[in-house]
C-alpha positions as CSV (number, residue, x, y, z in Angstrom):
1,M,23.6,-25.7,47.3
2,K,24.9,-27.0,44.0
3,N,21.4,-27.7,42.8
4,M,20.2,-24.3,43.9
5,L,23.1,-22.6,41.9
6,L,22.3,-24.7,38.9
7,M,18.6,-23.7,39.1
8,M,19.5,-20.0,39.4
9,A,21.8,-20.3,36.3
10,I,19.0,-21.9,34.3
11,L,16.6,-19.2,35.3
12,L,19.1,-16.4,34.5
13,T,19.9,-18.0,31.1
14,G,16.2,-18.2,30.3
15,A,15.7,-14.6,31.2
16,V,18.6,-13.5,29.0
17,S,17.4,-15.6,26.1
18,G,13.9,-14.2,26.5
19,E,15.3,-10.6,26.4
20,E,17.4,-11.5,23.3
21,Q,14.3,-12.8,21.6
22,R,12.3,-9.6,22.1
23,P,12.1,-7.8,18.7
24,P,14.1,-4.6,18.5
25,N,12.3,-1.3,19.0
26,I,12.3,1.0,16.0
27,V,12.7,4.8,16.3
28,F,12.1,6.5,12.9
29,V,13.0,10.2,12.8
30,M,12.1,12.0,9.6
31,V,12.8,15.7,9.4
32,D,10.7,17.6,6.9
33,D,12.6,19.3,4.1
34,L,16.1,18.6,5.6
35,G,18.7,19.0,2.9
36,L,21.5,16.6,2.4
37,Y,24.2,19.1,3.6
38,D,22.2,20.7,6.4
39,L,23.7,18.5,9.2
40,N,27.1,19.0,10.8
41,C,28.1,15.4,10.2
42,Y,27.5,15.8,6.4
43,G,30.1,18.5,6.3
44,Y,28.6,21.8,7.4
45,K,30.1,23.1,10.6
46,A,28.1,26.2,10.9
47,V,25.2,24.5,12.7
48,D,25.3,22.3,15.8
49,T,23.8,18.9,15.4
50,P,25.6,16.8,18.1
51,H,22.9,14.1,18.2
52,A,23.0,13.4,14.5
53,N,26.8,13.4,14.8
54,R,26.6,10.9,17.6
55,L,24.3,8.7,15.5
56,A,26.8,8.8,12.7
57,E,29.6,7.9,15.0
58,E,27.7,5.0,16.4
59,G,26.1,3.8,13.1
60,M,26.2,4.1,9.3
61,L,25.9,7.3,7.3
62,F,24.6,7.1,3.7
63,R,26.0,9.3,1.0
64,H,23.5,8.3,-1.7
65,A,20.1,7.9,-0.1
66,Y,17.1,9.0,-2.1
67,A,13.6,10.1,-1.4
68,A,10.7,8.3,-3.0
69,S,9.7,11.6,-4.6
70,T,10.8,15.2,-4.7
71,V,7.9,16.5,-2.6
72,C,6.5,15.5,0.7
73,T,3.2,13.6,0.3
74,P,4.3,11.0,-2.3
75,S,7.6,10.5,-0.4
76,R,5.7,9.8,2.8
77,A,3.3,7.5,1.0
78,G,6.3,5.6,-0.5
79,V,7.9,5.4,3.0
80,I,4.9,4.0,4.8
81,S,3.7,1.7,2.1
82,G,6.9,0.5,0.6
83,Q,5.4,1.1,-2.8
84,A,6.4,3.6,-5.5
85,P,4.2,6.7,-5.5
86,A,3.7,6.1,-9.2
87,R,2.1,2.7,-8.4
88,L,-0.1,4.3,-5.7
89,H,-1.1,7.2,-8.1
90,L,-0.3,9.5,-5.2
91,T,2.3,11.6,-7.0
92,N,1.9,15.2,-5.6
93,H,1.5,17.0,-2.3
94,I,-2.1,17.0,-1.1
95,S,-3.8,20.2,-2.3
96,N,-7.1,21.2,-3.9
97,Q,-5.1,23.6,-6.1
98,H,-2.9,23.1,-9.1
99,F,0.2,25.1,-9.9
100,A,0.8,24.8,-13.6
101,P,2.8,27.6,-15.2
102,E,1.2,29.9,-17.7
103,N,0.4,28.1,-21.1
104,P,1.9,24.7,-20.2
105,V,2.3,22.0,-22.8
106,L,1.1,19.4,-20.2
107,L,-1.4,19.4,-17.4
108,N,-1.0,17.5,-14.1
109,A,-1.4,13.7,-14.2
110,P,-4.5,12.4,-12.4
111,E,-3.8,11.7,-8.7
112,V,-5.4,10.4,-5.6
113,T,-5.6,12.9,-2.7
114,A,-4.8,10.6,0.3
115,L,-3.1,7.4,1.1
116,P,-5.6,4.8,0.0
117,T,-7.2,3.1,3.0
118,D,-6.6,-0.3,1.5
119,V,-2.9,0.2,1.3
120,V,-1.0,-1.8,4.0
121,T,1.4,0.3,6.0
122,F,4.4,-0.9,7.9
123,A,2.7,0.3,11.1
124,E,-0.2,-2.0,10.5
125,V,2.2,-5.0,10.0
126,L,4.2,-4.1,13.1
127,R,1.1,-3.6,15.2
128,D,-0.3,-7.0,14.1
129,H,3.0,-8.5,15.4
130,G,2.8,-7.1,18.8
131,Y,4.4,-3.6,18.4
132,A,3.1,-0.5,20.1
133,C,3.1,2.1,17.2
134,G,3.1,5.8,18.1
135,F,2.9,8.7,15.6
136,F,4.1,12.2,16.3
137,G,4.2,15.2,13.9
138,K,3.5,15.8,10.2
139,W,1.4,13.2,8.4
140,H,0.3,14.9,5.2
141,L,-1.3,11.7,3.9
142,S,-4.9,12.3,4.9
143,R,-7.8,13.7,2.9
144,Q,-9.4,17.0,3.7
145,K,-13.1,17.4,2.8
146,T,-15.5,20.3,3.0
147,D,-18.2,20.2,5.7
148,G,-20.2,23.3,5.2
149,S,-17.8,26.2,5.4
150,N,-15.1,24.2,7.3
151,R,-12.4,21.9,6.1
152,V,-12.2,18.8,8.2
153,E,-10.2,15.6,8.0
154,D,-11.5,12.3,6.7
155,E,-10.7,10.3,9.8
156,R,-10.3,7.0,7.8
157,T,-7.1,8.5,6.3
158,Q,-5.5,9.6,9.6
159,P,-2.5,7.9,11.3
160,D,-4.7,6.2,14.0
161,H,-6.6,4.4,11.2
162,Q,-3.3,3.4,9.4
163,G,-1.7,1.2,12.1
164,F,-0.8,3.7,14.8
165,E,-2.7,3.7,18.1
166,N,-2.4,7.5,18.5
167,N,-2.1,10.7,16.5
168,A,-0.1,13.5,18.0
169,G,-0.4,16.4,15.5
170,G,-0.9,14.7,12.2
171,N,-3.3,15.9,9.6
172,G,-3.5,16.8,5.9
173,N,-1.5,20.0,6.2
174,G,2.0,20.3,4.9
175,G,3.1,22.6,7.7
176,P,2.1,23.4,11.3
177,S,-1.6,24.3,11.3
178,G,-1.4,27.4,13.4
179,G,2.3,28.0,13.8
180,W,5.3,26.8,15.8
181,F,4.1,27.9,19.2
182,S,1.1,27.0,21.4
183,P,-1.8,27.6,20.9
184,Y,-1.3,25.3,17.9
185,K,-4.7,25.4,16.3
186,N,-4.3,21.7,15.5
187,P,-7.3,19.5,16.3
188,Y,-5.0,16.5,16.7
189,L,-2.7,18.2,19.3
190,P,-4.2,19.8,22.4
191,N,-2.7,23.2,23.2
192,G,0.1,23.3,25.7
193,P,1.2,26.3,27.8
194,E,1.2,29.5,25.8
195,G,4.5,29.8,23.9
196,E,5.3,26.1,24.1
197,Y,7.5,25.2,21.1
198,L,6.1,22.5,18.8
199,P,9.3,20.4,18.4
200,E,9.6,20.2,22.2
201,R,6.0,19.3,22.6
202,L,6.2,16.4,20.1
203,E,9.4,15.1,21.7
204,N,7.7,15.1,25.1
205,E,4.7,13.2,23.7
206,A,7.1,10.6,22.3
207,V,9.1,10.0,25.4
208,V,5.9,9.6,27.4
209,Y,4.8,7.0,24.9
210,M,8.2,5.2,25.1
211,E,8.0,5.1,28.9
212,A,4.4,3.7,28.8
213,N,5.4,0.9,26.3
214,K,8.9,0.1,27.5
215,D,8.0,-3.5,28.3
216,K,7.2,-4.4,24.7
217,P,8.6,-3.6,21.3
218,F,7.6,-0.2,20.1
219,L,7.7,1.9,16.9
220,I,8.2,5.6,17.3
221,A,7.4,7.6,14.1
222,M,8.7,11.0,14.8
223,W,7.9,12.9,11.6
224,N,8.9,16.4,12.5
225,Y,7.2,19.5,11.1
226,T,10.6,21.1,11.3
227,V,12.4,22.3,9.1
228,H,9.5,23.2,6.9
229,S,8.3,26.7,6.4
230,P,7.3,29.1,7.9
231,L,10.7,29.7,9.2
232,E,10.6,30.3,12.9
233,T,12.3,29.0,16.0
234,T,13.0,30.1,19.5
235,D,14.6,33.5,20.2
236,A,17.6,31.9,21.8
237,L,18.4,29.8,18.8
238,T,17.8,32.6,16.4
239,E,20.1,34.9,18.3
240,K,22.8,32.2,18.6
241,Y,23.1,31.9,14.9
242,R,22.8,35.6,14.2
243,A,25.8,36.1,16.4
244,R,27.7,33.4,14.6
245,K,26.9,35.0,11.2
246,A,27.9,38.4,12.5
247,A,31.2,36.8,13.6
248,G,31.8,35.7,10.0
249,E,30.7,32.1,10.1
250,K,29.0,30.7,7.0
251,V,25.6,30.4,8.7
252,G,23.3,31.4,5.8
253,N,19.8,31.9,7.3
254,P,20.1,32.1,11.1
255,V,16.5,31.2,11.7
256,Y,16.8,28.1,9.5
257,A,20.0,27.1,11.3
258,G,18.2,27.3,14.6
259,M,15.4,25.1,13.2
260,V,17.9,22.5,12.2
261,E,19.4,22.5,15.7
262,A,15.9,22.2,17.1
263,A,15.2,19.2,15.0
264,D,18.5,17.6,16.2
265,A,17.4,18.3,19.8
266,V,14.3,16.2,19.2
267,L,16.5,13.3,18.1
268,G,18.7,13.8,21.1
269,R,15.8,13.6,23.5
270,L,14.7,10.3,22.0
271,L,18.2,8.9,22.2
272,E,18.5,10.1,25.8
273,K,15.2,8.3,26.7
274,L,16.4,5.1,25.1
275,D,19.6,5.3,27.3
276,E,17.5,6.0,30.4
277,L,15.3,3.0,29.8
278,G,18.3,0.8,29.0
279,L,16.9,0.1,25.5
280,Q,19.6,1.6,23.3
281,D,21.2,-1.8,22.5
282,N,17.9,-3.3,21.3
283,T,16.7,-0.3,19.2
284,F,17.0,0.4,15.5
285,V,17.2,4.1,15.0
286,I,17.0,5.8,11.6
287,L,17.3,9.5,10.8
288,T,16.3,10.9,7.4
289,S,14.4,13.5,5.5
290,D,11.2,13.3,3.4
291,N,12.8,15.0,0.3
292,G,15.5,17.3,-0.7
293,G,16.0,20.7,0.9
294,F,14.5,24.0,-0.1
295,N,17.6,26.2,-0.2
296,Y,17.0,28.1,2.9
297,G,20.8,28.0,3.3
298,V,22.5,26.9,6.4
299,A,25.8,27.5,4.8
300,D,27.2,27.9,1.3
301,A,25.0,26.3,-1.4
302,P,25.9,22.7,-1.8
303,P,27.0,21.3,-5.2
304,L,23.7,19.5,-5.8
305,R,21.5,21.0,-8.5
306,K,18.0,22.6,-7.8
307,T,15.8,21.8,-4.7
308,K,12.7,20.0,-3.7
309,S,10.1,19.9,-6.5
310,W,12.8,19.0,-9.0
311,L,14.1,15.6,-10.1
312,Y,17.7,16.8,-10.0
313,E,19.9,15.6,-7.1
314,G,19.0,18.6,-4.9
315,G,15.4,17.5,-4.9
316,L,15.9,13.8,-4.3
317,R,19.0,13.2,-2.3
318,I,18.6,13.1,1.4
319,P,20.6,12.5,4.6
320,M,20.2,9.1,6.2
321,I,21.9,7.6,9.2
322,V,21.2,4.2,10.8
323,R,22.2,3.0,14.3
324,W,21.7,-0.6,15.3
325,P,24.1,-1.6,18.1
326,G,25.8,-5.0,17.6
327,R,24.6,-5.2,14.0
328,V,25.8,-2.0,12.3
329,K,29.5,-1.3,12.6
330,P,30.0,2.2,14.2
331,G,31.4,5.0,12.2
332,T,30.8,3.5,8.8
333,V,29.9,5.3,5.6
334,S,27.9,3.7,2.7
335,E,28.1,4.8,-0.9
336,A,25.2,2.4,-1.8
337,Y,22.2,3.8,-3.7
338,V,19.3,3.3,-1.3
339,S,15.7,4.6,-1.2
340,H,12.7,5.5,1.0
341,L,11.1,2.4,-0.5
342,D,13.6,0.2,1.3
343,Y,12.4,1.2,4.8
344,F,9.3,-1.0,4.9
345,P,11.1,-4.3,4.1
346,T,14.0,-3.3,6.3
347,F,11.7,-2.7,9.3
348,M,10.1,-6.1,8.7
349,E,13.4,-7.9,8.7
350,V,14.6,-6.0,11.7
351,A,11.5,-7.1,13.5
352,G,11.8,-10.7,12.4
353,I,8.6,-10.6,10.4
354,P,8.4,-12.9,7.4
355,K,7.7,-11.2,4.1
356,D,4.0,-11.6,3.0
357,P,4.1,-13.0,-0.6
358,D,0.9,-11.1,-1.3
359,L,2.3,-7.7,-0.3
360,I,3.7,-5.6,-3.0
361,L,6.9,-3.9,-2.0
362,D,9.0,-1.9,-4.4
363,G,12.1,-1.7,-2.2
364,E,14.3,-4.3,-0.6
365,S,15.6,-4.9,2.9
366,L,18.8,-3.0,3.8
367,V,19.7,-5.5,6.6
368,P,22.3,-7.3,4.6
369,L,24.0,-4.0,3.7
370,L,23.7,-2.7,7.2
371,T,25.2,-5.8,8.8
372,G,27.9,-6.4,6.2
373,T,26.4,-9.7,5.1
374,G,25.3,-8.7,1.6
375,G,24.4,-5.8,-0.7
376,I,21.7,-4.3,-2.9
377,E,20.3,-6.8,-5.4
378,R,18.2,-4.4,-7.6
379,D,19.8,-2.8,-10.6
380,A,18.0,0.6,-10.6
381,L,16.0,3.3,-8.8
382,Y,13.0,5.0,-10.4
383,F,11.3,8.3,-9.9
384,H,8.1,9.8,-11.4
385,Y,6.9,13.3,-10.9
386,P,4.1,14.1,-13.3
387,N,2.7,17.1,-11.4
388,Y,3.4,20.8,-10.8
389,A,4.5,21.8,-7.3
390,W,3.6,25.1,-5.6
391,H,7.3,25.5,-4.5
392,A,8.6,26.0,-8.1
393,K,7.6,25.9,-11.7
394,N,9.1,22.5,-12.1
395,R,9.3,20.5,-15.3
396,L,7.3,17.3,-15.4
397,G,9.4,14.2,-15.8
398,G,10.9,11.1,-14.4
399,A,14.3,9.6,-13.7
400,V,16.2,6.3,-13.5
401,I,19.4,5.6,-11.7
402,E,21.4,2.6,-12.8
403,G,24.8,2.1,-11.3
404,D,26.5,5.5,-11.4
405,Y,24.3,6.8,-14.3
406,K,21.2,8.9,-14.0
407,L,18.8,9.5,-16.9
408,L,16.2,12.2,-16.7
409,N,13.2,12.0,-19.1
410,W,11.2,15.1,-19.6
411,Y,7.6,14.5,-20.5
412,D,6.8,17.7,-22.4
413,D,9.1,16.9,-25.3
414,D,10.3,13.3,-24.4
415,S,13.9,14.6,-24.2
416,V,16.6,13.1,-22.0
417,E,19.6,14.2,-19.9
418,L,22.3,11.8,-18.8
419,Y,24.7,12.3,-15.9
420,Q,27.5,10.3,-14.2
421,L,26.7,11.1,-10.6
422,K,29.9,10.3,-8.7
423,K,32.0,12.4,-11.2
424,D,29.3,15.0,-11.6
425,P,27.1,15.3,-8.5
426,G,26.0,18.8,-9.5
427,E,24.6,17.4,-12.8
428,K,26.4,20.1,-14.9
429,N,27.7,17.9,-17.7
430,D,24.9,16.2,-19.8
431,I,26.6,13.3,-21.5
432,A,23.5,11.9,-23.4
433,A,24.8,13.0,-26.8
434,E,28.1,11.3,-26.1
435,N,26.5,8.1,-25.0
436,P,23.4,7.7,-27.3
437,E,23.1,3.9,-26.9
438,L,23.2,4.1,-23.1
439,A,20.8,6.9,-23.0
440,E,18.3,5.1,-25.3
441,R,18.6,1.9,-23.3
442,L,17.9,3.7,-20.0
443,K,15.0,5.5,-21.6
444,R,13.4,2.3,-22.7
445,K,14.0,0.8,-19.3
446,F,12.4,3.7,-17.6
447,K,9.3,3.7,-19.9
448,K,8.9,-0.1,-19.3
449,W,8.9,0.6,-15.5
450,L,6.2,3.3,-16.0
451,K,4.0,0.6,-17.7
452,D,4.8,-2.0,-15.1
453,V,3.6,0.2,-12.2
454,N,0.6,1.5,-14.3
455,A,1.8,5.1,-13.7
456,N,-0.6,8.0,-14.4
457,M,0.9,10.4,-17.0
458,P,0.4,14.1,-17.5
459,V,-2.2,15.0,-20.1
460,P,-1.8,17.4,-23.1
461,N,-3.1,20.9,-22.5
462,P,-5.9,21.4,-25.1
463,D,-5.5,25.2,-24.7
464,Y,-1.8,25.2,-25.3
465,V,-0.6,27.9,-27.7
466,P,2.8,27.2,-29.3
467,P,5.2,30.2,-29.2
468,V,5.5,32.2,-32.3
469,E,8.8,31.4,-34.1
């Protein structure tokens, strides 16, 4: 009897050890165009985001998280490659059009039109180390080409050729191909029942994938099309927030508020599935946005300046929440300056994958910061946006954040602006003239970085006509 009990104890110990050795799952939820202050847990109470709130209560909320770029495609490229968009030469949203203002001093910098196929993605690395990798939603990293009179995708640049074993809805479009309700007119997402809502369809696809791969580590990349334009959600959500606005709550745009809640519901369904499968304690969950918001206005305008397409804080700062049970202390808030470029090395360390010395990564793992065992070692964050966006007549430039200081360098006249972010998050008080030595040092530092990553720069407009004095 004693020997039998000893054998059972050994077998149980082995089973527990084996379970502990299984790499954590990774659930990566990225909401398109979600602004820093669009979530209830970031301070706006007009919209219901209970699942993001739960994530913040159970994990770490970041106050100074930054996108890799101020528009979607370069940000997504930075996320999935761990490389600065400037290094990739993928610096603008994919389009066959250019949106320069009338009589510009500069024209767009040369750019590639898709994530280069030779770039290593975090999905490829995770796949090669035994992860099932599923993609759901907006890709916006693939090349569209003309085939006769039709625009079709270059399949080599699609998610299922970049480390994922599936592609549920991803293509080169920046928004939903045919709208928010089935029929979707998306060749990478079969139509559902008429009127099916796209966020609900994508969450269903993801939970089916999780169920099918529950016995091995998995990556879920839920890259929502919400809350990108066109603004549309279910009648029930629209009416809910119209009623709140009519009652005097600071709702802003009721349709947009409904879209934010719909995106939160997607997160909730994924968390619910993890609970159902008993995987919540061995899953790393991250919620974020691809760039700054677009001022659709859930509530009063936040203090951040400008929106997506601009290098001011409104275009670059994003919400970011991480939950990792047993490793991240619940209910914590971080003021550290972190970036999209940190996700790749973070996922690798979470998965226990050694860093490949031949792999160029411009970010660093956040695991020490998340677990309270260390901090951020780099001394600066860099941004380069040398292209015009369709969303706004933006000014071409770049930025560097060192400590609490942010320097903007505008390319048309090489001028600079300098802000102290924690004192002035709205970037209202340019202190460059008061701090010329600091401004000049940061400017030199930024220009050195541009050379180090071999950044493409905007080109002079040969047809520019100077204004008459």
